[in-house]
N, C-alpha and C positions, 0 to 999 in steps of 0.2 A: 326442458327448462329454458326460460328466456335468457338470451345473452345480451350483452351490452350493445350489440349491433342492431337489435330490434328497435322499432320506433317506440317512442315514449307513449305510455298510456295516458289517455285524456280522461276528463271527468266522466264522460259517458261509459268508457271502458271500465273504469273503476266502479261505477255504479252498477253496471251489469255483473261484474265479478262479485260484488258485495251481495246482491240479491241472489245470485246462483249459489253462493256459499250457504245461505240460509235455506234455500229451497231449490234443489237441483232438478226437481220435477215440475217446476213452474212452466206453464205454457208460454210459447213465444208471444202470444197476444197479451197475456198478463205481464210478462216481463217488459215488453215494449211500453205498456201503459205505466208501469212503475218507474221506468227510467226516462220517460218523456220522449219516446221515439215511435214511429210507425213500425209495423211488424217487419217489413222487408229490410230496412236498414238495421234493425235490431238483430234479425237472423244473420245478416251478413257480418255484423260485428262479432256475434257469438262464434260463428264458423271461423272467422279470422283469428279470434282469441284461442280457439282450439288448435288451429293449424300452426300458430306461432308458439304453442306450448305453454301458454298462460293457463289454460284449462287442460288438465291431464286426464280427467275422468269424472264420472258421476257415481255416487255410492249410496247404498241404503245403510242407515244406522241401525244396527241390531241391538236387541236387548240382551245383555250378557246373563242376567238372572234367569230369563226364560230359556236360555240355551245352556244352562248348567255351567256357566263360566263366570260366576259371580266374584270369585277371588282374584284380585288384581295384585300382581307382585312385580316389583322392580328388583333387578339383580345387577350388582356391579361385578364384573369379571376382570380378573387380572391374568394375563398370560405369562408363561414361564419365560418367554423371550419375545422380543418385538422385532419383526422384520417384515418386509413386504410379503414374503412367502407364508409366514405364520399368520398374518392378517388374512390373506387370501384363503388359506386352508380353513381358518376359523369361520370366515364369512360364508364359505360354501356349506359348511356343516350346519350353521345356524339356519340357512334356508330350508333345511330338511325337517326342522322341528315346527310342526303346525301351531302349537300353542304360543309360540313367540310372535308377538304382534309387531314389535319394533326392536331393532338392535342398532346401536349407534357407537361408533368409535369415538371416544371422548378424550379430552385432556384431563389431567389430574392424577389422583392416586390409582384409579382403575383404568383399564384399557377400553372396556365396553360397558355400556349401560343397556340392559335388556328390559323390555316390558312384556309381561306374559299374563294371559288370562287362563285360569284353571278353575276347577270345581271346588276343591276342598283341600284340607291339610294332607290327605294321603296323596293327592296329585302333586301337591307342593313338594313332598318328599321325593316323588318320582322325578319331578322337574329338576331338583337339585342333583339327583343321581345321574340324570341324562347330561346335565351340564358338566358335572365334574368327571364323568366317566366316558362320555361319547364326544364331547366337543374337544377338538385337539388343542393341546398346549395350555389348558387351564391350570393356573397355579392355585388360585383361590377365588372365593366368591363371598359376597356380602349381600344379604337379602333385606328387602323392605316390603312388608306385607301392608297393603293399604287398608286402613281401618274405616275411612270415610272418603269418598270421592267428592271433593269440594268443587272442583271445576274441571271439565273436560270439554275440549272443543277441537274441531278440525279446521276451524276458520283462521285464516291468516289476516292479521290486522291490516286493513287498507286505509291509507290516508289519501283523501281526495286532493291534497296539495303535494303529494310526494314527487310527482313528475308531471309537468305539463308545459 
């Protein structure tokens, strides 16, 4: 993750990041053309952005329906007690559950917000059983089953005037 000690991103860096967010498989030649650079300086900038931690990786977006994971569920989890040890123990246990896509420690009424993809209602019942029985310190949970996915993106909004 970039720290405040890193150099500021300029317009070309932000343009590169914007294009790569939309198409991580774009060739360097095409990327260079889109951002108005020749290939060599473009490649050097991408490598620098990777090295400095602005680019963490490249991913394929998979189709959840085709992979029998069409049901999207969000679950609020409240723990019985809040301490660094309780959070660490919970975090470690969550890492072991493959259907959990995201888990965030949050402020508010719940301690954690979990995003999970599963196949159907029977898997949903199993998911709740896993969360309540195997995750340490769970006091209660509240679930939200997604009826329609209105917007989903991995893109971070980039402002060309944020730093320069």
